[in-house]
TORMIKE-710622 format. One record per residue: residue number from 0; x, y, z negated of N, C-alpha, C, O in turn. Coordinates in nm, 4 decimals. Layout:
<pts>
{NUM {X Y Z} {X Y Z} {X Y Z} {X Y Z}}
...
</pts>
This chain:
<pts>
{0 {0.0847 -0.1172 0.0000} {0.0000 0.0000 0.0000} {0.0891 0.1236 0.0000} {0.1806 0.1354 -0.0815}}
{1 {0.0618 0.2153 0.0920} {0.1421 0.3372 0.1029} {0.0826 0.4532 0.0257} {0.1527 0.5209 -0.0496}}
{2 {-0.0476 0.4766 0.0443} {-0.1109 0.5946 -0.0147} {-0.2504 0.5632 -0.0643} {-0.3162 0.4711 -0.0159}}
{3 {-0.2938 0.6406 -0.1609} {-0.4342 0.6463 -0.2012} {-0.4793 0.7886 -0.1775} {-0.4206 0.8829 -0.2306}}
{4 {-0.5836 0.8043 -0.0978} {-0.6381 0.9367 -0.0697} {-0.7867 0.9334 -0.1014} {-0.8607 0.8512 -0.0473}}
{5 {-0.8293 1.0215 -0.1876} {-0.9710 1.0221 -0.2255} {-1.0530 1.0994 -0.1217} {-1.0053 1.1948 -0.0603}}
{6 {-1.1781 1.0550 -0.1045} {-1.2744 1.1193 -0.0144} {-1.4015 1.1447 -0.0931} {-1.4282 1.0780 -0.1930}}
{7 {-1.4800 1.2416 -0.0473} {-1.6056 1.2718 -0.1155} {-1.7164 1.1727 -0.0802} {-1.8148 1.1617 -0.1535}}
{8 {-1.7015 1.0998 0.0323} {-1.7975 0.9970 0.0720} {-1.7208 0.8737 0.1170} {-1.5984 0.8764 0.1295}}
{9 {-1.7933 0.7664 0.1408} {-1.7284 0.6412 0.1808} {-1.6912 0.6471 0.3288} {-1.7784 0.6717 0.4121}}
{10 {-1.5645 0.6253 0.3641} {-1.5257 0.6175 0.5057} {-1.5827 0.4906 0.5689} {-1.5733 0.3822 0.5114}}
{11 {-1.6421 0.5048 0.6879} {-1.7091 0.3900 0.7492} {-1.6521 0.3496 0.8845} {-1.6861 0.2427 0.9351}}
{12 {-1.5666 0.4314 0.9442} {-1.5092 0.3971 1.0739} {-1.3700 0.4576 1.0845} {-1.3456 0.5690 1.0382}}
{13 {-1.2783 0.3820 1.1468} {-1.1398 0.4261 1.1622} {-1.0907 0.3952 1.3026} {-1.1373 0.3007 1.3663}}
{14 {-0.9965 0.4753 1.3505} {-0.9240 0.4471 1.4728} {-0.7984 0.5318 1.4737} {-0.7784 0.6142 1.3844}}
{15 {-0.7138 0.5125 1.5733} {-0.5868 0.5832 1.5832} {-0.5856 0.6670 1.7095} {-0.6309 0.6221 1.8148}}
{16 {-0.5333 0.7900 1.6994} {-0.5138 0.8752 1.8157} {-0.3851 0.9545 1.7961} {-0.3711 1.0292 1.6992}}
{17 {-0.2926 0.9376 1.8881} {-0.1659 1.0117 1.8897} {-0.0913 1.0066 1.7561} {-0.0411 1.1089 1.7095}}
{18 {-0.0838 0.8901 1.6952} {-0.0113 0.8741 1.5706} {-0.0836 0.9259 1.4477} {-0.0240 0.9344 1.3404}}
{19 {-0.2092 0.9602 1.4608} {-0.2921 1.0076 1.3495} {-0.4078 0.9114 1.3310} {-0.4365 0.8304 1.4191}}
{20 {-0.4743 0.9199 1.2167} {-0.5901 0.8350 1.1928} {-0.7172 0.9188 1.2036} {-0.7283 1.0259 1.1440}}
{21 {-0.8121 0.8679 1.2804} {-0.9435 0.9302 1.2944} {-1.0373 0.8528 1.2026} {-1.0417 0.7298 1.2061}}
{22 {-1.1109 0.9247 1.1219} {-1.1911 0.8609 1.0189} {-1.3303 0.9233 1.0158} {-1.3441 1.0455 1.0212}}
{23 {-1.4323 0.8403 1.0072} {-1.5682 0.8872 0.9880} {-1.6008 0.8825 0.8399} {-1.6235 0.7750 0.7845}}
{24 {-1.6032 0.9980 0.7757} {-1.6320 1.0083 0.6322} {-1.7730 1.0635 0.6193} {-1.7939 1.1846 0.6258}}
{25 {-1.8693 0.9745 0.6011} {-2.0083 1.0171 0.6000} {-2.0455 1.0728 0.7358} {-2.0303 1.0043 0.8369}}
{26 {-2.0938 1.1956 0.7399} {-2.1300 1.2586 0.8668} {-2.0231 1.3564 0.9145} {-2.0528 1.4462 0.9933}}
{27 {-1.9003 1.3407 0.8683} {-1.7886 1.4251 0.9094} {-1.6841 1.3398 0.9796} {-1.6480 1.2325 0.9313}}
{28 {-1.6354 1.3878 1.0938} {-1.5253 1.3216 1.1630} {-1.3977 1.3935 1.1227} {-1.3862 1.5147 1.1408}}
{29 {-1.3023 1.3199 1.0685} {-1.1779 1.3783 1.0200} {-1.0579 1.3141 1.0836} {-1.0587 1.1954 1.1160}}
{30 {-0.9532 1.3948 1.1016} {-0.8251 1.3437 1.1482} {-0.7229 1.3704 1.0384} {-0.7065 1.4832 0.9921}}
{31 {-0.6549 1.2637 0.9984} {-0.5531 1.2706 0.8943} {-0.4162 1.2442 0.9545} {-0.4031 1.1731 1.0541}}
{32 {-0.3130 1.3035 0.8919} {-0.1743 1.2726 0.9235} {-0.1084 1.2140 0.8000} {-0.1543 1.2359 0.6879}}
{33 {-0.0015 1.1401 0.8207} {0.0694 1.0784 0.7096} {0.1521 1.1836 0.6369} {0.2276 1.2585 0.6990}}
{34 {0.1374 1.1884 0.5062} {0.2160 1.2788 0.4229} {0.3106 1.1997 0.3346} {0.3187 1.0775 0.3466}}
{35 {0.3823 1.2678 0.2460} {0.4756 1.1999 0.1562} {0.4025 1.1212 0.0480} {0.4407 1.0084 0.0167}}
{36 {0.2959 1.1810 -0.0100} {0.2274 1.1169 -0.1222} {0.0847 1.0751 -0.0913} {0.0294 0.9902 -0.1612}}
{37 {0.0243 1.1322 0.0107} {-0.1117 1.0955 0.0488} {-0.1347 1.1351 0.1939} {-0.0496 1.1983 0.2566}}
{38 {-0.2513 1.0971 0.2466} {-0.2891 1.1383 0.3813} {-0.3293 1.2847 0.3776} {-0.3979 1.3287 0.2854}}
{39 {-0.2867 1.3597 0.4775} {-0.3144 1.5028 0.4842} {-0.4292 1.5280 0.5808} {-0.4240 1.4869 0.6967}}
{40 {-0.5333 1.5959 0.5324} {-0.6487 1.6297 0.6151} {-0.6090 1.7425 0.7093} {-0.5707 1.8504 0.6641}}
{41 {-0.6180 1.7181 0.8420} {-0.5752 1.8180 0.9401} {-0.6915 1.8813 1.0165} {-0.6975 2.0036 1.0288}}
{42 {-0.7835 1.8000 1.0677} {-0.8916 1.8511 1.1512} {-1.0239 1.7913 1.1048} {-1.0298 1.6748 1.0656}}
{43 {-1.1299 1.8717 1.1095} {-1.2644 1.8291 1.0719} {-1.3635 1.8681 1.1801} {-1.3461 1.9697 1.2475}}
{44 {-1.4668 1.7878 1.1968} {-1.5833 1.8264 1.2753} {-1.7053 1.7815 1.1974} {-1.7275 1.6619 1.1781}}
{45 {-1.7843 1.8779 1.1527} {-1.9009 1.8502 1.0684} {-2.0321 1.8635 1.1448} {-2.1369 1.8830 1.0833}}
{46 {-2.0285 1.8535 1.2771} {-2.1480 1.8736 1.3597} {-2.2265 1.7457 1.3846} {-2.2910 1.7330 1.4886}}
{47 {-2.2225 1.6515 1.2926} {-2.2985 1.5280 1.3057} {-2.4106 1.5295 1.2039} {-2.3941 1.5796 1.0927}}
{48 {-2.5259 1.4738 1.2424} {-2.6416 1.4752 1.1535} {-2.6496 1.3526 1.0648} {-2.7116 1.3569 0.9585}}
{49 {-2.5879 1.2432 1.1069} {-2.5915 1.1209 1.0265} {-2.4529 1.0580 1.0230} {-2.3600 1.1059 1.0881}}
{50 {-2.4404 0.9509 0.9467} {-2.3106 0.8875 0.9224} {-2.2502 0.8299 1.0499} {-2.3212 0.7732 1.1330}}
{51 {-2.1204 0.8444 1.0648} {-2.0464 0.7918 1.1792} {-2.0154 0.6452 1.1516} {-1.9583 0.6118 1.0477}}
{52 {-2.0534 0.5568 1.2456} {-2.0364 0.4136 1.2244} {-1.9389 0.3486 1.3226} {-1.8923 0.2376 1.2970}}
{53 {-1.9070 0.4138 1.4333} {-1.8143 0.3590 1.5321} {-1.7264 0.4707 1.5871} {-1.7740 0.5819 1.6100}}
{54 {-1.5986 0.4413 1.6082} {-1.5069 0.5370 1.6698} {-1.4210 0.4619 1.7704} {-1.3639 0.3574 1.7391}}
{55 {-1.4124 0.5160 1.8915} {-1.3217 0.4655 1.9947} {-1.2426 0.5851 2.0464} {-1.2951 0.6963 2.0509}}
{56 {-1.1174 0.5637 2.0852} {-1.0316 0.6719 2.1339} {-0.9725 0.6348 2.2685} {-0.9393 0.5189 2.2933}}
{57 {-0.9599 0.7337 2.3549} {-0.8947 0.7169 2.4845} {-0.8275 0.8485 2.5199} {-0.8956 0.9498 2.5355}}
{58 {-0.6956 0.8494 2.5329} {-0.6156 0.9696 2.5569} {-0.6488 1.0759 2.4529} {-0.6261 1.0540 2.3339}}
{59 {-0.7020 1.1911 2.4950} {-0.7365 1.2965 2.3995} {-0.8867 1.3010 2.3713} {-0.9354 1.3962 2.3104}}
{60 {-0.9599 1.1989 2.4153} {-1.1040 1.1908 2.3900} {-1.1320 1.0978 2.2730} {-1.0664 0.9951 2.2556}}
{61 {-1.2305 1.1361 2.1938} {-1.2778 1.0522 2.0840} {-1.4264 1.0279 2.1075} {-1.5033 1.1224 2.1251}}
{62 {-1.4660 0.9019 2.1078} {-1.6053 0.8636 2.1237} {-1.6542 0.8208 1.9862} {-1.6106 0.7183 1.9339}}
{63 {-1.7444 0.8987 1.9272} {-1.7934 0.8722 1.7928} {-1.9413 0.8379 1.7999} {-2.0218 0.9146 1.8527}}
{64 {-1.9755 0.7219 1.7460} {-2.1147 0.6802 1.7408} {-2.1678 0.6972 1.6001} {-2.1152 0.6394 1.5050}}
{65 {-2.2733 0.7778 1.5877} {-2.3311 0.7927 1.4545} {-2.4566 0.7072 1.4431} {-2.5025 0.6491 1.5415}}
{66 {-2.5104 0.7002 1.3250} {-2.6153 0.6047 1.2949} {-2.7463 0.6331 1.3686} {-2.8143 0.5387 1.4087}}
{67 {-2.7843 0.7602 1.3880} {-2.9152 0.7921 1.4432} {-2.9114 0.8692 1.5739} {-3.0138 0.8766 1.6420}}
{68 {-2.8001 0.9259 1.6115} {-2.7960 1.0165 1.7256} {-2.7219 0.9607 1.8469} {-2.7009 1.0340 1.9436}}
{69 {-2.6824 0.8358 1.8452} {-2.6116 0.7700 1.9538} {-2.4648 0.8123 1.9582} {-2.4026 0.8284 1.8532}}
{70 {-2.4086 0.8307 2.0777} {-2.2641 0.8512 2.0945} {-2.2357 0.9959 2.1325} {-2.3063 1.0549 2.2143}}
{71 {-2.1315 1.0522 2.0722} {-2.0842 1.1870 2.1028} {-1.9407 1.1756 2.1547} {-1.8632 1.0928 2.1069}}
{72 {-1.9063 1.2590 2.2523} {-1.7714 1.2601 2.3072} {-1.7041 1.3886 2.2617} {-1.7548 1.4982 2.2857}}
{73 {-1.5899 1.3745 2.1962} {-1.5157 1.4888 2.1438} {-1.3834 1.5022 2.2162} {-1.3263 1.4038 2.2633}}
{74 {-1.3361 1.6236 2.2244} {-1.2051 1.6543 2.2814} {-1.1132 1.6921 2.1662} {-1.1497 1.7746 2.0825}}
{75 {-0.9952 1.6331 2.1611} {-0.8978 1.6607 2.0560} {-0.7773 1.7303 2.1169} {-0.7074 1.6738 2.2010}}
{76 {-0.7540 1.8529 2.0738} {-0.6395 1.9324 2.1198} {-0.5582 1.9752 1.9976} {-0.5872 2.0793 1.9387}}
{77 {-0.4576 1.8976 1.9584} {-0.3822 1.9328 1.8376} {-0.2981 2.0585 1.8533} {-0.2735 2.1285 1.7551}}
{78 {-0.2538 2.0886 1.9744} {-0.1711 2.2086 1.9938} {-0.2501 2.3377 1.9727} {-0.1925 2.4392 1.9332}}
{79 {-0.3816 2.3354 1.9985} {-0.4671 2.4512 1.9705} {-0.5459 2.4360 1.8408} {-0.6163 2.5284 1.8002}}
{80 {-0.5348 2.3203 1.7755} {-0.6083 2.2969 1.6525} {-0.7574 2.2812 1.6752} {-0.8375 2.3260 1.5932}}
{81 {-0.7965 2.2172 1.7869} {-0.9382 2.2057 1.8215} {-0.9835 2.0600 1.8209} {-0.9114 1.9706 1.8651}}
{82 {-1.1023 2.0388 1.7707} {-1.1714 1.9107 1.7738} {-1.3192 1.9438 1.7930} {-1.3881 1.9786 1.6971}}
{83 {-1.3681 1.9329 1.9173} {-1.5046 1.9769 1.9450} {-1.5792 1.8755 2.0316} {-1.5196 1.8020 2.1103}}
{84 {-1.7119 1.8739 2.0144} {-1.8001 1.7873 2.0928} {-1.8265 1.8546 2.2266} {-1.8661 1.9711 2.2309}}
{85 {-1.8046 1.7810 2.3370} {-1.8370 1.8402 2.4668} {-1.9438 1.7622 2.5418} {-1.9899 1.8081 2.6464}}
{86 {-1.9845 1.6465 2.4925} {-2.0931 1.5722 2.5560} {-2.1539 1.4768 2.4536} {-2.0858 1.4287 2.3630}}
{87 {-2.2828 1.4508 2.4699} {-2.3474 1.3508 2.3855} {-2.4654 1.2895 2.4604} {-2.5029 1.3347 2.5686}}
{88 {-2.5219 1.1873 2.4011} {-2.6339 1.1162 2.4611} {-2.7605 1.2012 2.4490} {-2.7807 1.2695 2.3486}}
{89 {-2.8447 1.1967 2.5509} {-2.9680 1.2758 2.5482} {-3.0775 1.2093 2.4658} {-3.1720 1.2757 2.4233}}
{90 {-3.0653 1.0787 2.4430} {-3.1633 1.0055 2.3627} {-3.1048 0.9735 2.2255} {-2.9866 0.9416 2.2121}}
{91 {-3.1908 0.9829 2.1242} {-3.1474 0.9402 1.9918} {-3.1592 0.7887 1.9844} {-3.2650 0.7318 2.0115}}
{92 {-3.0482 0.7237 1.9469} {-3.0463 0.5780 1.9369} {-2.9848 0.5391 1.8034} {-2.8886 0.6008 1.7578}}
{93 {-3.0409 0.4370 1.7418} {-2.9855 0.3825 1.6179} {-2.8772 0.2840 1.6590} {-2.9027 0.1644 1.6731}}
{94 {-2.7583 0.3345 1.6777} {-2.6470 0.2611 1.7366} {-2.6017 0.1456 1.6478} {-2.5878 0.1605 1.5264}}
{95 {-2.5789 0.0303 1.7105} {-2.5215 -0.0848 1.6423} {-2.3754 -0.1007 1.6807} {-2.2892 -0.1161 1.5943}}
{96 {-2.3475 -0.0967 1.8114} {-2.2105 -0.1113 1.8592} {-2.2021 -0.0575 2.0013} {-2.3025 -0.0504 2.0720}}
{97 {-2.0809 -0.0195 2.0427} {-2.0575 0.0203 2.1806} {-1.9145 -0.0124 2.2187} {-1.8281 -0.0288 2.1326}}
{98 {-1.8901 -0.0219 2.3497} {-1.7547 -0.0464 2.3986} {-1.7320 0.0391 2.5230} {-1.8265 0.0789 2.5912}}
{99 {-1.6062 0.0661 2.5503} {-1.5687 0.1477 2.6645} {-1.5527 0.0582 2.7876} {-1.4826 -0.0428 2.7820}}
{100 {-1.6174 0.0947 2.8985} {-1.5989 0.0235 3.0246} {-1.4868 0.0866 3.1051} {-1.4061 0.0161 3.1657}}
{101 {-1.4814 0.2193 3.1059} {-1.3674 0.2958 3.1562} {-1.3673 0.4281 3.0806} {-1.4428 0.4433 2.9846}}
{102 {-1.2843 0.5242 3.1214} {-1.2722 0.6471 3.0425} {-1.3983 0.7339 3.0465} {-1.4154 0.8198 2.9601}}
{103 {-1.4859 0.7138 3.1436} {-1.6085 0.7931 3.1540} {-1.7365 0.7131 3.1267} {-1.8454 0.7705 3.1246}}
{104 {-1.7250 0.5828 3.1061} {-1.8431 0.4973 3.0954} {-1.8367 0.4132 2.9679} {-1.7322 0.3586 2.9325}}
{105 {-1.9511 0.4043 2.9000} {-1.9579 0.3172 2.7835} {-2.0877 0.2386 2.7862} {-2.1878 0.2828 2.8426}}
{106 {-2.0843 0.1228 2.7251} {-2.2023 0.0372 2.7121} {-2.2283 0.0175 2.5638} {-2.1350 0.0021 2.4850}}
{107 {-2.3558 0.0182 2.5260} {-2.3880 0.0047 2.3850} {-2.5203 -0.0638 2.3620} {-2.5987 -0.0862 2.4541}}
{108 {-2.5431 -0.0968 2.2350} {-2.6689 -0.1566 2.1927} {-2.7174 -0.0846 2.0672} {-2.6382 -0.0358 1.9866}}
{109 {-2.8503 -0.0795 2.0529} {-2.9062 -0.0198 1.9316} {-2.9751 -0.1275 1.8490} {-2.9797 -0.2436 1.8897}}
{110 {-3.0278 -0.0903 1.7349} {-3.0837 -0.1892 1.6431} {-3.2167 -0.2458 1.6900} {-3.2673 -0.3409 1.6304}}
{111 {-3.2747 -0.1893 1.7958} {-3.3985 -0.2399 1.8517} {-3.3743 -0.3305 1.9718} {-3.4656 -0.3554 2.0504}}
{112 {-3.2515 -0.3798 1.9861} {-3.2100 -0.4721 2.0921} {-3.2140 -0.4090 2.2311} {-3.2323 -0.4798 2.3300}}
{113 {-3.1973 -0.2779 2.2400} {-3.1882 -0.2103 2.3694} {-3.0421 -0.2014 2.4098} {-2.9562 -0.1686 2.3280}}
{114 {-3.0148 -0.2301 2.5344} {-2.8811 -0.2200 2.5919} {-2.8792 -0.0970 2.6801} {-2.9728 -0.0760 2.7572}}
{115 {-2.7752 -0.0147 2.6712} {-2.7673 0.1060 2.7534} {-2.6257 0.1273 2.8034} {-2.5288 0.0816 2.7428}}
{116 {-2.6161 0.1972 2.9142} {-2.4873 0.2376 2.9713} {-2.4934 0.3874 2.9929} {-2.5848 0.4377 3.0581}}
{117 {-2.3960 0.4588 2.9381} {-2.3858 0.6042 2.9551} {-2.2607 0.6359 3.0348} {-2.1569 0.5718 3.0187}}
{118 {-2.2723 0.7362 3.1214} {-2.1577 0.7795 3.2015} {-2.1513 0.9307 3.1985} {-2.2529 0.9987 3.2127}}
{119 {-2.0314 0.9825 3.1801} {-2.0099 1.1276 3.1852} {-2.0116 1.1738 3.3296} {-1.9560 1.1060 3.4160}}
{120 {-2.0738 1.2872 3.3585} {-2.0699 1.3379 3.4960} {-1.9291 1.3819 3.5353} {-1.8481 1.4193 3.4504}}
{121 {-1.9023 1.3767 3.6630} {-1.7713 1.4176 3.7135} {-1.7510 1.5661 3.6873} {-1.8377 1.6472 3.7198}}
{122 {-1.6384 1.6021 3.6293} {-1.6044 1.7420 3.6078} {-1.6589 1.8030 3.4804} {-1.6413 1.9227 3.4579}}
{123 {-1.7244 1.7249 3.3967} {-1.7823 1.7848 3.2755} {-1.6737 1.8255 3.1761} {-1.6933 1.9190 3.0984}}
{124 {-1.5611 1.7577 3.1775} {-1.4530 1.7942 3.0850} {-1.3918 1.9282 3.1243} {-1.3568 2.0080 3.0373}}
{125 {-1.3786 1.9537 3.2544} {-1.3265 2.0837 3.2996} {-1.4245 2.1957 3.2689} {-1.3833 2.3063 3.2341}}
{126 {-1.5546 2.1681 3.2816} {-1.6547 2.2686 3.2475} {-1.6525 2.2989 3.0984} {-1.6746 2.4131 3.0579}}
{127 {-1.6260 2.1976 3.0167} {-1.6173 2.2188 2.8721} {-1.4935 2.2996 2.8359} {-1.4926 2.3689 2.7342}}
{128 {-1.3891 2.2918 2.9178} {-1.2693 2.3735 2.8942} {-1.3033 2.5221 2.9092} {-1.2507 2.6062 2.8363}}
{129 {-1.3917 2.5533 3.0044} {-1.4319 2.6923 3.0250} {-1.5246 2.7408 2.9142} {-1.5212 2.8580 2.8767}}
{130 {-1.6081 2.6497 2.8613} {-1.7051 2.6827 2.7565} {-1.6863 2.5859 2.6397} {-1.7559 2.4845 2.6337}}
{131 {-1.5933 2.6142 2.5455} {-1.5661 2.5191 2.4375} {-1.6842 2.4951 2.3450} {-1.6846 2.3971 2.2706}}
{132 {-1.7855 2.5830 2.3476} {-1.9038 2.5569 2.2656} {-1.9856 2.4446 2.3279} {-2.0646 2.3804 2.2587}}
{133 {-1.9680 2.4199 2.4573} {-2.0297 2.3092 2.5311} {-2.1798 2.3029 2.5087} {-2.2348 2.1962 2.4815}}
{134 {-2.2448 2.4155 2.5199} {-2.3892 2.4186 2.4970} {-2.4682 2.3609 2.6131} {-2.5874 2.3340 2.5981}}
{135 {-2.4058 2.3412 2.7281} {-2.4823 2.2949 2.8427} {-2.4801 2.1433 2.8607} {-2.5474 2.0934 2.9509}}
{136 {-2.4064 2.0681 2.7799} {-2.4020 1.9223 2.7957} {-2.4755 1.8557 2.6828} {-2.4832 1.7329 2.6781}}
</pts>
């Protein structure tokens, strides 16, 4: 055991991105870095309505599935200190699990035995670069 780091809620999902740990702590997505005595909290995104249950990472994208709102796609830019949502599912789904088919496509299932495939439109990441609030996706 290297470190003990306390959290205000129970962490429910973990993954790795660029040598850091991505963690779903309740309804907050957090990125930690390794410190000397504990994990150091570096980036937060609190724009989720329910608990995060699944996290997948690909390059600088983080795909976070929460319990009631389906899957959200986040962009991670450590050089600018940004972690923001630029796309999400239009339907609310009680997500059970999902997997990546390629960098723009994911397949998932919800607790009502529905199978779905979501795909990001071409060029949506560049449009989100122009509008980091990403209100149009």
